[in-house]
C-alpha positions in Angstrom: 117.0 57.9 61.1 117.5 61.0 63.1 120.9 60.6 65.0 121.6 63.6 67.8 125.0 64.6 68.7 124.4 65.9 72.4 126.0 65.9 75.4 127.1 62.5 77.0 126.9 62.7 80.5 124.7 60.2 82.3 121.3 61.6 84.5 120.4 60.3 87.7 116.9 60.6 87.2 114.1 59.2 89.8 111.5 58.2 86.6 108.4 59.0 89.3 109.8 61.8 90.3 109.6 62.6 86.7 105.7 62.9 87.1 105.6 65.2 90.7 104.4 68.2 89.1 101.2 68.5 87.2 100.1 71.4 85.4 97.0 72.0 83.0 93.9 73.2 82.3 93.8 77.2 83.6 96.3 78.0 85.8 95.8 74.4 87.3 98.2 72.0 89.0 99.3 69.5 91.7 101.8 68.4 93.1 102.5 64.6 94.5 104.7 63.3 97.1 105.5 59.7 97.1 102.3 58.4 97.1 100.6 60.9 99.1 97.7 62.8 98.1 98.6 65.9 95.8 99.3 69.1 97.0 97.0 71.9 95.2 99.0 74.0 93.3 98.0 78.0 92.2 101.4 79.3 90.3 100.7 78.3 87.1 101.1 79.9 84.2 99.8 77.9 81.3 96.0 77.7 79.9 95.8 74.3 78.2 92.2 73.4 76.9 92.9 70.0 75.7 97.0 68.8 75.3 99.2 69.5 77.7 103.0 68.2 79.8 104.5 68.4 82.4 108.2 67.6 83.5 110.1 67.5 86.9 114.1 66.5 87.9 115.5 63.1 89.5 114.3 64.8 92.9 111.1 66.0 91.9 111.2 69.5 91.8 109.8 71.3 88.6 111.7 72.2 85.3 109.5 72.9 82.3 106.1 72.6 81.4 103.8 73.1 77.9 100.7 73.4 75.7 102.6 72.4 73.1 102.2 76.3 71.8 104.7 77.9 74.7 107.0 76.6 77.1 107.1 78.0 80.5 110.0 77.8 83.2 110.1 76.3 86.4 109.3 80.0 87.6 106.2 80.0 85.6 107.4 82.0 82.9 108.3 82.0 79.0 111.4 79.6 78.5 114.2 81.1 76.5 113.0 81.0 72.3 110.1 79.5 74.4 107.5 80.4 71.9 107.2 77.3 69.7 105.1 79.0 66.7 107.8 81.4 66.2 111.7 80.7 64.4 114.7 80.0 66.6 116.0 83.2 67.9 112.7 85.0 67.7 110.4 86.0 70.5 107.0 85.9 69.0 103.8 86.2 70.9 103.2 84.4 73.5 99.6 82.0 72.7 98.4 81.1 75.7 95.5 79.1 74.0 96.7 77.2 71.3 93.3 76.7 68.8 94.7 73.5 66.9 97.3 71.7 69.0 96.3 68.0 69.4 98.6 66.2 71.5 102.3 67.0 73.3 104.2 64.9 75.4 107.9 65.4 77.1 110.8 62.5 77.0 113.8 62.7 78.1 117.6 61.6 76.4 118.6 59.7 78.5 121.9 59.7 78.3 122.5 63.6 77.9 121.9 65.6 81.2 118.9 68.2 80.7 117.8 67.5 77.3 114.5 66.4 76.2 112.6 66.4 73.2 109.0 68.0 73.2 106.9 66.3 70.8 104.0 68.1 69.5 101.0 66.7 67.3 99.1 69.7 65.3 96.3 69.6 62.6 98.4 71.4 59.9 102.0 70.5 60.7 101.6 66.4 62.0 104.3 65.0 64.4 106.9 67.4 65.1 109.6 68.1 67.7 111.7 70.9 69.2 114.5 70.6 71.7 115.4 71.9 75.5 118.9 72.1 76.6 118.3 72.8 81.0 121.8 74.4 81.0 120.8 77.2 78.8 119.7 80.4 80.7 121.5 80.3 83.9 119.8 76.8 84.6 116.5 77.9 83.4 116.5 76.0 80.4 116.2 77.3 76.9 114.5 75.8 73.3 117.8 75.0 71.4 115.5 73.7 68.0 111.9 74.5 67.6 109.7 72.6 65.1 111.4 69.8 63.5 109.0 67.5 61.3 108.9 63.5 62.5 105.9 63.0 60.7 104.7 65.7 58.1 100.9 65.1 57.8 98.1 67.1 58.5 96.1 63.6 59.4 98.3 62.8 62.4 96.6 62.3 65.6 97.3 60.5 69.1 100.4 60.6 71.0 101.8 57.8 74.0 104.6 56.5 74.7 106.5 54.0 77.2 109.8 52.4 77.6 111.0 49.8 75.1 111.5 45.9 76.4 115.0 46.7 77.1 113.9 49.2 79.7 116.3 51.8 78.5 115.3 53.4 75.4 111.7 54.9 74.5 109.2 54.3 72.4 107.2 57.0 71.0 103.7 56.0 69.5 101.4 57.9 67.0 98.3 57.5 64.7 97.6 58.8 60.9 94.8 57.9 58.4 95.7 56.0 55.5 95.8 56.9 51.9 92.4 55.9 51.6 91.3 58.3 54.7 89.5 54.7 55.8 91.8 53.3 58.1 94.5 54.1 60.6 98.0 52.6 61.0 100.5 52.9 63.8 104.0 54.4 63.8 105.9 53.6 66.8 109.7 55.4 66.7 111.9 54.2 69.1 114.5 56.5 70.9 117.7 55.5 71.4 119.3 56.7 75.2 121.4 58.8 73.2 118.3 60.5 71.4 118.4 58.9 68.3 115.6 58.7 66.6 114.6 55.4 64.3 112.4 55.2 61.4 109.3 53.9 62.2 107.7 50.6 63.0 104.4 51.0 61.0 101.3 48.9 61.6 98.8 48.5 59.1 96.0 46.5 57.9 94.1 46.3 61.3 90.9 47.7 60.4 91.2 50.6 62.7 89.1 53.3 62.3 90.6 56.0 64.6 90.1 59.6 64.8 92.3 62.3 66.1 89.7 63.0 69.0 90.5 61.2 71.5 92.9 59.7 74.0 95.3 56.9 73.5 97.7 55.1 76.6 99.8 52.8 76.9 99.5 50.5 79.5 102.1 50.6 81.9 103.7 47.6 81.2 103.8 48.4 77.8 101.8 45.4 76.5 98.4 47.1 75.7 97.1 50.0 74.0 93.8 51.8 73.7 92.4 54.5 71.8 89.2 56.5 72.4 87.9 57.8 69.3 85.1 60.5 70.1 82.4 59.5 67.1 79.3 61.4 69.2 77.3 60.4 65.7 78.4 56.5 65.3 77.2 53.4 67.1 80.0 51.9 66.6 84.4 52.3 66.8 84.2 54.5 70.4 86.7 52.2 72.2 89.7 50.2 71.0 92.0 48.1 72.5 95.5 46.7 71.1 98.0 44.6 72.2 101.6 46.1 71.6 105.0 43.9 71.7 107.7 46.5 73.5 110.2 44.4 71.3 109.9 45.2 68.0 106.8 47.9 68.3 104.9 45.9 66.4 101.0 46.7 66.9 98.5 43.5 66.7 95.0 42.0 68.1 92.3 44.7 67.5 89.3 44.2 70.2 86.8 47.0 70.1 84.6 46.9 73.4 81.3 48.1 74.0 80.4 51.6 75.3 76.5 50.9 75.5 74.5 47.7 76.1 71.2 49.8 74.7 70.4 49.3 70.9 70.7 52.8 69.1 71.9 54.6 72.2 75.2 56.4 71.5 77.7 56.7 74.2 81.1 58.0 72.7 84.0 57.4 74.6 87.0 61.1 75.0 89.9 59.8 77.8 91.4 56.0 78.4 94.1 55.0 81.3 94.9 51.7 83.1 95.7 50.7 86.1 99.4 50.9 87.0 99.0 46.4 87.0 97.7 46.9 83.9 95.0 44.9 84.5 91.9 47.7 84.0 90.8 50.1 81.6 88.9 53.2 82.7 87.4 55.1 80.0 85.4 58.7 80.2 82.4 58.9 77.9 79.0 61.0 77.4 75.9 59.8 76.4 74.9 61.6 73.1 71.2 60.1 72.6 69.6 57.4 70.6 70.6 57.2 66.8 68.7 59.5 64.7 67.3 61.3 67.3 68.6 65.1 67.8 71.7 64.9 70.6 70.4 64.7 74.5 70.2 68.4 75.4 71.4 67.5 78.9 74.3 65.4 78.4 75.2 62.1 80.7 79.0 62.1 81.6 80.1 58.3 82.7 82.8 56.4 84.2 83.1 53.0 83.4 85.8 50.5 84.0 86.9 47.7 81.8 88.2 44.4 82.8 90.6 43.8 79.7 91.1 39.9 80.6 87.4 39.4 80.8 85.9 38.3 77.3 82.1 38.6 78.1 80.5 41.9 76.8 77.8 41.5 79.6 80.0 41.0 81.9 83.4 43.0 81.5 82.6 46.8 82.6 81.2 48.7 85.5 79.8 51.7 85.3 81.6 53.8 88.4 79.5 56.7 87.9 76.8 58.4 85.7 75.3 61.6 86.1 73.4 64.3 83.9 75.0 67.4 84.3 76.1 67.8 80.4 79.9 68.2 81.1 82.2 67.5 77.9 84.4 64.1 78.8 87.7 64.8 80.0 90.8 63.3 80.1 92.2 60.6 82.6 95.6 60.0 84.3 97.5 57.6 86.2 99.5 59.6 89.1 102.1 57.5 91.2 99.7 57.4 93.6 98.5 54.9 92.0 95.3 56.7 91.7 93.6 58.1 88.3 92.3 61.5 87.9 89.8 62.4 85.7 89.6 65.9 83.9 86.2 67.6 84.9 85.1 70.1 82.5 81.8 71.5 80.7 83.5 72.5 77.4 87.0 72.7 75.9 87.1 76.3 76.6 84.6 76.2 79.7 86.5 74.9 82.4 85.1 73.4 86.6 87.4 73.6 90.0 87.2 70.4 89.9 88.8 66.4 89.0 87.4 63.1 90.2 89.8 60.6 91.1 89.5 56.6 91.6 91.2 55.3 94.4 92.0 51.8 94.1 92.2 51.5 90.1 94.1 47.9 90.6 90.9 46.9 92.4 87.8 45.2 90.5 84.1 46.4 90.3 82.9 49.5 91.9 84.9 49.2 95.1 87.8 50.8 93.0 86.0 53.8 94.2 85.6 56.3 92.5 84.9 60.4 94.1 83.3 63.0 92.2 84.9 66.5 92.4 87.1 65.0 95.0 89.7 67.7 94.1 89.7 71.5 94.9 92.0 72.9 92.2 91.1 76.4 94.1 91.7 79.0 92.0 92.6 77.2 89.0 90.3 75.5 86.8 90.0 71.7 85.0 89.7 71.3 81.1 89.7 68.8 78.9 93.2 67.3 79.3 95.4 66.9 81.8 99.4 66.5 81.1 101.0 63.3 79.4 103.6 61.1 80.7 105.6 58.3 79.2 103.5 55.5 80.7 106.0 53.2 81.9 106.9 55.8 84.9 103.8 54.7 86.4 104.8 51.1 86.3 106.9 50.9 89.7 105.3 49.4 92.3 105.5 46.8 95.0 104.4 43.4 94.8 103.8 41.6 98.4 100.5 40.2 99.6 99.6 40.5 103.3 100.0 37.9 105.4 99.6 35.9 108.9 102.1 36.2 111.4 104.8 34.0 110.9 104.6 33.7 106.9 107.6 34.6 105.2 106.6 37.7 102.4 108.4 37.3 99.1 108.8 41.1 98.0 109.7 42.1 94.6 109.3 45.1 92.4 107.6 44.9 89.0 109.0 48.1 86.7 110.3 48.7 83.3 113.8 48.1 83.1 116.2 46.1 85.1 116.6 46.8 88.6 120.4 46.9 89.9 119.9 47.7 93.3 117.5 48.0 96.5 117.2 49.5 99.4 114.3 48.1 101.7 112.7 49.2 105.0 110.1 46.7 106.2 108.9 49.4 108.7 109.5 47.2 111.3 113.2 48.4 111.6 114.2 45.5 109.6 116.3 46.5 105.8 117.7 44.7 103.4 119.8 45.4 99.7 117.8 42.5 98.2 116.3 42.9 94.7 113.9 40.2 96.2 113.9 39.7 99.5 111.9 37.1 102.1 110.6 39.6 105.2 109.3 37.3 108.4 106.9 40.0 110.7 107.1 39.9 114.4 104.0 41.1 115.2 101.0 41.3 113.6 99.7 44.8 112.3 100.1 47.4 109.4 103.6 48.3 108.2 104.9 50.7 105.5 107.1 49.2 103.2 109.3 51.4 101.2 112.3 50.3 98.5 114.9 52.2 96.4 115.7 50.8 93.7 118.2 51.9 90.8 117.0 52.0 86.9 119.2 52.5 84.4 121.1 54.4 87.5 117.8 56.1 88.5 116.7 55.9 91.8 113.1 55.0 91.9 111.8 55.2 95.4 108.4 53.3 95.8 105.4 52.4 99.2 103.0 49.7 99.8 101.1 49.1 103.0 101.3 45.6 104.4 98.9 44.0 106.8 99.9 41.5 108.9 97.4 39.2 110.3 97.2 37.5 113.5 96.4 33.4 113.9 93.6 32.7 115.8 94.9 31.7 119.6 93.5 28.2 121.2 93.0 26.9 124.3 95.2 23.5 124.4 94.0 20.1 126.4 90.6 20.3 126.3 87.8 17.6 126.2 84.6 17.1 125.4 82.4 14.9 127.2 79.6 13.1 126.0 77.0 10.7 127.5 77.2 7.2 126.9 73.8 5.0 126.5 75.4 1.9 126.5 79.1 1.6 128.5 80.8 1.2 125.5 82.6 4.8 125.3 80.9 5.1 121.3 78.7 8.1 121.4 77.5 10.6 118.6 79.1 13.9 119.2 78.7 17.3 118.0 82.1 18.5 117.6 81.1 21.9 116.9 80.3 22.7 120.6 84.0 23.1 121.5 84.1 26.2 120.1 83.4 27.9 124.0 86.2 25.7 125.2 89.1 26.6 122.6 88.5 29.6 121.3 86.3 33.3 122.0 83.2 32.7 119.4 82.9 36.4 119.0 85.9 36.4 116.4 83.8 34.3 114.5 86.3 31.8 113.1 85.7 28.9 110.6 86.4 25.0 112.3 88.1 21.8 110.5 88.5 19.0 112.3 90.3 15.9 111.4 91.3 12.7 112.9 94.9 12.9 112.4 97.6 15.8 112.5 98.7 15.5 109.5 95.4 15.8 107.5 94.5 18.9 109.7 97.9 20.6 108.5 97.2 19.1 104.9 93.7 20.6 104.9 92.8 17.1 103.8 89.7 14.5 104.7 88.0 17.1 107.3 85.4 14.9 109.1 82.4 15.3 106.9 79.5 15.5 109.9 81.2 17.1 112.8 77.4 18.1 114.0 76.7 14.2 114.0 79.8 12.7 114.7 80.5 9.0 116.3 83.7 8.6 117.5 86.2 5.0 116.6 87.4 4.6 120.0 87.1 5.2 123.8 88.8 8.6 124.5 89.9 9.7 120.9 91.9 12.8 119.9 90.3 14.7 117.3 92.1 17.8 115.8 90.8 20.7 115.4 91.5 23.5 112.5 90.5 26.8 113.4 90.5 29.6 111.0 90.1 33.7 111.0 88.4 36.0 108.6 91.6 36.6 107.0 92.7 33.0 106.0 95.5 32.9 109.3 95.0 29.5 110.8 96.1 27.2 114.1 95.5 23.7 114.9 95.2 21.9 118.4 93.9 18.8 119.5 91.2 17.5 122.2 89.7 14.6 123.3 86.4 13.2 123.2 84.9 11.1 126.1 81.8 9.2 126.3 80.6 8.6 130.0 77.2 6.4 130.8 75.1 8.4 133.2 71.2 7.3 134.0 69.8 10.4 135.1 66.6 7.8 136.0 62.9 7.7 134.7 61.3 11.2 134.4 57.0 10.8 134.9 54.9 11.7 131.7 53.2 14.9 131.4 49.8 15.6 130.7 48.0 18.3 128.4 44.6 19.1 127.0 43.9 19.2 123.3 44.1 22.9 123.3 41.1 24.4 121.5 42.9 27.8 121.1 45.5 26.6 118.3 42.4 24.4 116.2 39.1 22.3 117.2 40.7 18.4 117.9 44.4 19.0 116.2 45.5 17.0 118.4 47.9 19.5 119.9 48.3 20.7 123.6 50.2 22.8 125.8 53.1 21.5 127.8 54.9 23.9 130.6 57.9 22.1 130.3 60.2 25.2 131.4 58.5 25.2 134.8 59.1 20.8 134.6 63.3 22.0 134.9 62.7 22.3 138.8 60.7 19.6 139.0 63.3 17.4 137.9 66.2 18.9 139.2 64.6 18.5 142.6 63.8 14.6 141.5 67.6 14.0 140.8 68.9 16.1 143.3 71.0 17.8 141.0 73.1 20.8 141.9 71.5 24.6 140.4 74.9 24.7 137.8 73.7 21.9 136.3 71.6 23.7 132.6 69.1 21.1 131.7 68.0 21.5 127.8 65.0 19.9 125.9 65.8 18.0 122.6 63.0 16.7 120.1 65.3 13.4 119.1 68.4 11.5 120.9 70.7 12.6 118.7 69.4 15.9 119.1 70.0 15.7 123.0 74.2 13.9 122.3 74.6 16.4 119.3 73.0 19.2 121.5 71.2 20.2 118.1 67.6 21.8 117.9 67.1 22.9 121.2 63.6 23.2 122.7 63.8 26.7 123.8 60.4 27.2 124.3 58.9 27.5 128.1 55.6 26.5 127.1 56.1 23.9 123.9 53.3 23.4 121.6 53.1 19.9 120.7 51.5 16.5 119.3 51.7 13.3 121.6 55.5 12.8 121.5 58.9 11.8 123.3 61.2 14.6 123.8 64.7 14.1 125.5 66.2 16.4 128.7 70.2 16.8 128.8 71.6 17.5 132.0 75.2 19.0 131.7 77.4 20.7 133.8 79.7 24.0 133.3 82.7 22.6 131.7 80.5 21.2 128.8 80.1 17.7 130.0 77.2 16.0 130.0 75.5 14.5 133.2 72.5 12.7 131.5 70.0 12.1 129.3 66.7 10.9 129.7 63.1 10.8 127.7 59.9 12.7 128.4 56.5 11.4 127.2 54.3 14.2 126.4 51.0 13.0 125.8 47.9 15.0 124.5 43.9 14.1 126.1 41.9 14.3 123.7 38.7 16.6 123.4 35.8 15.3 125.0 33.6 14.3 122.2 30.6 16.8 121.6 28.3 15.7 119.0 25.9 18.5 118.0 24.9 20.9 115.2 25.9 24.2 114.6 21.8 25.0 114.4 18.2 23.5 114.9 15.0 24.5 113.2 11.8 24.7 116.2 8.9 23.5 113.3 5.7 23.4 114.2 6.4 24.5 117.9 8.2 21.6 118.8 11.1 22.1 121.7 14.6 20.7 120.6 16.0 18.2 122.7 20.0 17.9 122.6 22.2 15.3 124.5 25.7 15.8 125.6 28.3 12.8 124.9 27.5 9.5 127.5 31.3 9.9 127.8 32.1 13.3 129.8 32.2 13.9 133.1 30.4 17.0 133.2 28.0 19.2 131.6 27.0 22.3 131.3 24.5 24.4 129.0 24.5 28.2 128.5 22.7 30.7 127.5 24.9 32.7 125.1 23.2 36.4 125.7 23.1 36.2 129.4 26.0 33.7 129.9 23.9 32.1 132.6 24.5 28.3 132.8 20.8 26.7 132.3 21.3 23.2 132.9 24.4 20.8 134.0 22.2 18.2 132.7 23.8 15.8 129.9 20.1 16.2 128.5 18.6 19.7 127.5 14.7 20.7 125.4 15.1 24.5 124.3 12.2 26.0 122.8 13.2 29.6 123.0 14.8 31.4 119.7 18.5 32.3 120.6 22.6 31.5 121.1 23.5 29.0 123.2 26.9 26.5 124.4 27.3 23.6 125.2 30.6 22.9 127.6 31.7 19.1 128.1 34.2 18.0 130.7 36.4 14.7 131.0 38.6 13.7 133.7 41.5 11.9 132.4 45.5 11.5 132.8 44.8 13.5 135.9 43.2 16.5 134.4 40.6 17.5 133.5 39.7 18.8 129.8 36.8 20.6 128.4 35.7 20.9 124.8 32.7 23.6 124.3 30.4 24.8 121.2 28.3 27.0 120.2 25.0 26.5 118.3 21.5 28.4 117.3 17.9 27.7 118.0 15.6 29.1 115.3 12.2 29.1 114.2 11.4 29.2 110.8 9.7 31.7 109.3 6.8 31.9 106.7 8.7 33.4 103.2 7.0 36.5 101.3 7.6 37.5 97.6 9.7 40.3 97.3 9.8 39.8 93.4 8.7 37.4 90.2 10.1 38.9 87.1 9.7 37.7 83.4 11.7 37.6 80.9 10.9 37.0 77.3 13.7 34.5 75.7 12.0 34.0 72.2 8.5 33.2 70.8 6.5 32.0 73.4 9.5 30.9 75.6 10.0 33.0 78.9 11.9 32.8 82.0 10.2 33.7 85.8 12.6 35.0 88.3 11.4 34.9 92.0 13.2 36.8 94.6 11.3 35.6 98.3 12.4 37.1 102.3 13.1 34.5 104.9 15.7 33.1 107.2 15.1 29.4 106.4 15.9 26.8 103.3 13.4 27.5 100.6 12.5 25.4 97.7 10.2 26.2 94.3 8.0 24.4 92.2 5.0 25.3 89.5 3.1 22.2 89.8 3.3 21.8 93.5 4.8 18.8 93.1 7.7 19.1 92.2 10.1 21.1 94.2 14.1 22.8 93.1 16.1 23.9 96.3 17.1 27.6 95.5 17.7 29.6 99.4 16.1 32.7 98.5 15.8 32.7 94.6 15.1 30.4 92.2 14.2 30.6 88.3 12.1 28.5 85.7 13.2 28.8 81.9 11.4 28.0 79.2 8.0 28.6 80.3 5.3 29.8 77.8 2.4 32.7 78.1 -0.3 32.0 80.2 -1.2 31.9 83.6 1.3 29.9 86.1 1.4 29.6 89.8 4.5 29.9 91.6 4.4 27.3 95.4 7.4 28.2 97.8 8.1 26.1 100.6 11.0 25.6 103.6 12.8 22.7 103.3 11.0 21.3 106.6 7.8 22.0 105.8 7.5 23.5 109.0 5.1 26.6 107.5 2.3 26.7 104.7 3.3 26.8 101.5 3.1 30.3 99.9 1.6 30.5 96.3 1.6 33.6 93.8 -0.4 33.5 90.4 2.0 34.5 87.6 0.6 35.9 84.2 2.4 35.9 81.0 1.1 37.7 78.3 1.4 36.0 74.7 -0.4 35.5 71.3 -0.9 32.0 69.8 0.5 31.7 66.8 -2.0 29.2 65.3 -5.3 27.5 66.1 -7.7 24.9 64.8 -11.3 25.1 65.5 -12.6 21.9 64.6 -14.6 21.2 67.7 -12.1 18.7 69.1 -11.5 19.9 72.1 -8.2 21.1 71.4 -6.8 24.6 70.5 -10.6 25.4 68.8 -10.4 29.2 70.4 -7.9 32.4 69.4 -7.4 34.3 72.6 -5.0 36.3 74.1 -3.0 34.3 77.4 -1.4 35.5 80.5 -4.0 38.3 81.8 -6.6 37.6 83.7 -10.2 38.3 83.1 -10.6 41.8 84.4 -7.6 43.0 82.7 -9.2 41.2 79.5 -11.9 43.9 79.8 -9.7 47.1 79.4 -7.8 45.8 76.1 -9.4 46.3 72.9 -9.2 43.3 70.6 -9.6 43.1 66.9 -9.1 40.8 64.0 -9.1 41.4 60.5 -8.5 39.1 57.4 -5.5 40.0 55.2 -7.2 42.2 53.1 -7.7 44.5 56.1 -11.8 43.6 56.8 -12.5 43.6 60.3 -13.9 39.8 60.8 -14.4 40.0 65.3 -13.9 41.8 68.3 -12.6 39.9 71.7 -15.3 41.0 74.5 -17.4 39.6 77.2 -19.8 38.4 75.1 -17.3 35.9 72.5 -15.7 34.9 76.4 -13.1 37.2 74.8 -11.9 34.6 71.8 -12.5 34.0 68.5 -14.3 30.5 67.3 -13.1 30.9 63.8 -16.5 32.3 61.9 -17.6 35.7 60.6 -21.6 36.6 61.1 -22.1 32.7 61.5 -20.0 31.3 59.1 -17.0 29.6 59.1 -14.0 31.6 57.8 -11.5 29.9 55.4 -8.1 28.2 56.2 -5.8 31.5 56.5 -3.5 34.0 57.9 -4.6 36.4 59.8 -4.3 39.9 61.7 -4.9 40.4 65.4 -4.4 44.2 66.5 -4.2 44.8 70.9 -5.2 48.2 72.1 -3.5 48.9 75.8 -5.3 51.4 77.7 -1.8 53.6 77.6 -2.7 53.7 74.0 0.4 51.2 73.1 -0.4 48.6 70.6 0.7 44.9 70.2 -0.1 44.3 66.0 0.9 40.6 64.6 -0.5 37.5 62.8 -1.6 33.8 63.3 -2.1 31.0 61.1 -6.1 29.7 61.5 -6.0 25.8 60.4 -8.4 23.8 59.4 
């Protein structure tokens, strides 16, 4: 244990004021006042590529700042003995950019006025400390002890601090590699109020593969530790969270967080920070590329939020920012205004002029509201680092919720130590000295609550905005009057229609209805069907709980009354089946909008009485599903009309029958064919009252008789009229008169399927329906084309006629060239001759056909003398049964050769 004997005078520090000044990067600076946005400072003298620390006094005045190599006083000059690389009492060189510094932090010695530790970690010397006495150099401070070894090893890495559970002493936490250089241990040093540094609490065996590069942070409540390990070539171990016991300094419960949800994608973490309520973790990351591939030339810079209470990897992270800008991942740091700031830098040595900020880190998801390039550092530049502070400084916050007017608000302060005094200002002129007061606001509005608490004799001031919501303003003693259909005082009510009588519908409030005030106050057993509620007794009192968008409610009651009023019988309405909708669908169009005036006159209703239509009696009673159309399309049905006064009272309900007259019947075809010059005779349906026959070309009415004879080709229309239920309805249908045409062949094609089997394809030109045949006996219907299959070689005749046989049949011969595969010349009249098939005689004359025996001897010519056939003889003698060969030479020089069999 290290024991320091210094001054025993208590320091009145305001813990959060310690964090008022930030100096970092390339002469960049910020000043935080209360919980406002920071003021940019341009007077800094320090260049800190990464690690740096700043400290202010109890009033928020700057004391000094350091990059771990040099220490600058409040005048931005090197402090007395402030060159930490030199020996005590020696000036030494002023090194503005430490090349190997890993981390640094400033920790006050609580019981000694103006005494501070500066802890540094370098790659060569491990964890060391120096001491600053602000009483030196006329109050500008001086380094009175330099570079004392605390953990003298080269593999020490990260550094963070938080208050002990006693709220007075402080835990300083660092990491170092184990002897096997594989896993990392945690060293927790307890720094007592008098400055004594106890022997470290060492936690090992967690299987943690930590690195020196990357931030480590305590959560402000001291119960969690987050470690970022910058591994640009590894798939895992980038971001890890542990539990920490602020009582005994033990680290436990290692939990790795995913930085990528894409297989084999490398996303490295560098900066980490917690929200001030310690619920959410933030990490700055860089996408390096895919594992095994060359690194991305322009890397993607990312900022993630993690819900550390959520154990589902698919749900616990939210991307707040992604940009392919090639930037490095920088540090994150919580500030006293509750926002988290993000260092933005191209590399360790090339900075930018901006910081990013998370405006509401305590809110889950994108509503945390990250702003990129939100803070312009003017002449300063951001590098990798931001100032390091004791994390519990940022824990102090007011715990209070927004409420409805009239509700007491419990208020408390969450902080790192025991609160001995509190001075509250509720922002409405009222104050309190209670540690945990309750306050009731007299009016709705926004209030800034401010409290100054005392912890360890140190005053800390924090503020929070509280919103007090209005409650609904309701109109009492209202009545909902419904029509009663049977005089028993019981009816069906749509309780929701009371809204306009008790509140303003523009407020978008929720209404729940109850049968007792007690249930309304307890919000139990609400009426489950308010849109169709049947009262249980006449003039029943109903209680309504009205809740606004902020969850504030008010309760009032109203009476539901059922009054019998006989509106009277309303005459039926009739309409024709409307052919503009769909032919004979039973739908008609009723002009119910104009019917309202007839009803008003018939029953002597005032102009102020509204009339509304509904599809059912229940709909009319509950005022649901109103029919708003002036022209209502419907089949034959019954609808209901409700008369209602200006005060929403029902003045009567009655039904109206809507009756659709059926279409006048028309029974004619779409087309007729004049066959053999016989005229077409058409008749209108005998049940209709009037008839019109119209020439479609001229629009002229050519007849008004029931029957009509037509012999001219053209388009015509028939209109039928029928008078029914006081209105005349019509129906119409167009039709065509055509004359059959004799077809003509446009193409006859022959395709060979296989040996001596063919398909004949026929196409014709004509306007009728036709049928096809090859024997003039059996016909097949085929519109404008047809095909016959499995047709042998030879001569064939194709016959075509219209299906009504109004025109003469047309025919055409088809020749299919073929060579028989055998013949049997035995004079039985069947296959006695071998000849070429499928050619007419005049074409056979133009072909030279020769027959040879199997030795190539010419046996016969086919010519006109032998009728272009061979009888199986040679020079009058029978030739033997055998295979013979033919050769057919055509006029164009093409030759067919093949063989056939002579059978005896």
